C-alpha positions in Angstrom: -15.2 23.0 -4.5 -16.7 19.6 -5.1 -17.7 18.4 -8.5 -18.4 15.1 -10.2 -16.4 14.1 -13.4 -16.8 11.1 -15.7 -13.4 9.9 -16.5 -12.8 6.7 -18.7 -11.8 3.8 -16.5 -8.4 3.3 -18.2 -7.5 7.0 -17.6 -8.7 6.9 -14.0 -6.7 3.8 -13.2 -3.5 5.4 -14.7 -4.1 8.5 -12.7 -4.7 6.7 -9.5 -1.6 4.5 -10.0 0.6 7.6 -10.9 -0.8 9.3 -7.8 0.1 6.3 -5.6 3.6 6.1 -7.2 4.1 9.7 -6.2 2.8 9.3 -2.7 -0.2 11.7 -3.5 -3.9 11.5 -2.9 -5.8 11.4 -6.2 -7.3 14.8 -5.5 -3.8 16.4 -5.1 -2.7 14.7 -8.3 -5.6 15.9 -10.4 -5.4 19.4 -9.0 -1.7 19.5 -10.0 -2.5 18.1 -13.5 -5.2 20.7 -14.1 -3.0 23.6 -12.9 -0.2 22.4 -15.2 -2.6 22.1 -18.1 -4.0 25.5 -17.5 -0.5 27.0 -17.2 0.3 25.5 -20.5 3.3 23.5 -19.1 1.9 20.0 -20.4 1.4 21.4 -23.9 5.0 20.4 -24.9 5.4 16.7 -25.7 7.4 14.8 -23.1 11.2 14.0 -24.2 11.6 10.4 -25.4 12.8 8.3 -22.6 15.6 5.8 -23.1 14.0 2.2 -22.8 16.1 1.4 -19.7 14.9 4.4 -17.9 11.1 3.3 -18.1 11.5 1.1 -15.0 13.8 3.3 -13.1 12.6 3.8 -9.5 9.8 1.3 -10.0 11.3 -1.0 -7.4 12.0 1.6 -4.6 9.0 0.3 -2.6 10.7 -3.0 -2.2 13.8 -1.4 -0.6 12.6 -2.1 2.9 11.4 -5.6 2.2 14.9 -6.3 0.6 16.6 -5.0 3.6 14.4 -7.1 5.9 15.1 -10.2 4.0 18.9 -9.6 4.0 18.8 -9.2 7.9 17.0 -12.6 8.0 19.6 -14.2 5.8 22.4 -12.8 7.9 20.9 -14.0 11.2 20.4 -17.4 9.8 24.0 -17.6 8.4 25.2 -16.6 11.9 23.6 -19.7 13.4 25.9 -22.7 13.6 24.2 -26.1 13.4 25.1 -28.6 16.2 26.4 -31.1 13.7 28.9 -28.5 12.3 30.4 -27.9 15.6 32.2 -31.2 15.8 
C-alpha cells in the first residue's frame, strides 16, 4: 500500500542515514521500525552505550579504500629509484 506521510526533516534525515548505514532502502527501514513499534519491542529504553562504542563500526565503509591505499603504498615502496641502485 502506498501512503504519504509528513515527517519532520531532522527525523527523515536520521532515518535515511540509519537505513543507509544498514544497507537498507528507506522503505524497508520504515516498515521494520513500524513493525517493531507495533510489536512493542521499541517501548523499552535502549541500554546506555559506553562512549567509545558510539563510533564502533562507523569506519567500516572505508575498509576497501584503506586496502587500496595500502596496495599503492606497497607498490611504490617496491620501486627502486635509479639513483639508489648505485
